N, C-alpha and C positions, 0 to 999 in steps of 0.2 A: 536450472532455475535456482537462484540463491535466495535464501530467507534472510531478511534484514529486520533487526529490532530497532525501531525508531526511538527517538529520545523521550517520547511521551509514553512508551511502553507498548504501543501498537506494533503489529508485525505486517510486513508486506513481502510478497514473493515476486521477484521480477528476474528477467534474463539479463542481468548486468554483471560484469566482471568485478568482484569485490576488490581486486587489487587496484582498481582505479579510484577508490574512495578511502577516506579516513575512517576505518572501521577496526574493531577488535573482534577477532573470531573466537568462538568457543563451541564446544561440542556438548550436545544434550546427552543424557543417559541412553537415549535411543540410537545414538551415533550420528544424528543429523547435525550438520554444521550450521551455526547461526552467526550472523555478522551484526554486531552492535554498532550502530552509527554514532560517531563521536563528535561530529561538527555540524553546524547549520548548513554549511556549504555542501557537504556530502548528502545530507538529508534532502535538501532542495533538489539536487541532481537526481537522486533516486526517485523522489516523488514526481518529478517532471516526466519520468519515463512510464509512469503508471497510466494506463488507459482508463480514464474516468467516464468515458462516453456511455458504457452500458449502465453505470449507476445513475447518470443523469437521465437517460431514456427511461429507466424504470421509475424514477422519481416523478418525471413528467406524466407518465401514463397513469400512475396511481393517483396523482393530484387531479388529473383530468376526469378520471372515473368518479372520484369523490364529488367533484363539481357537478357532473351530469346527474348523479344520484340525488343531490340536493336540489337541483333545478327541476327535476321531474316531479 
């Protein structure tokens, strides 16, 4: 799994080969390699591979529970 630093400063870890993207690699003092994303095209490709479904499911569940609590 590779750790990517996105252009807005957020980080995402995904199983993608960094050599396929426009990135700059650097090493943290801990020895972990991080890939700074350098272009919009690379960032979009990386973000498209992120599975957002668990986040959406969690969001829908919490909203539903909140609505039920208000309705009772």
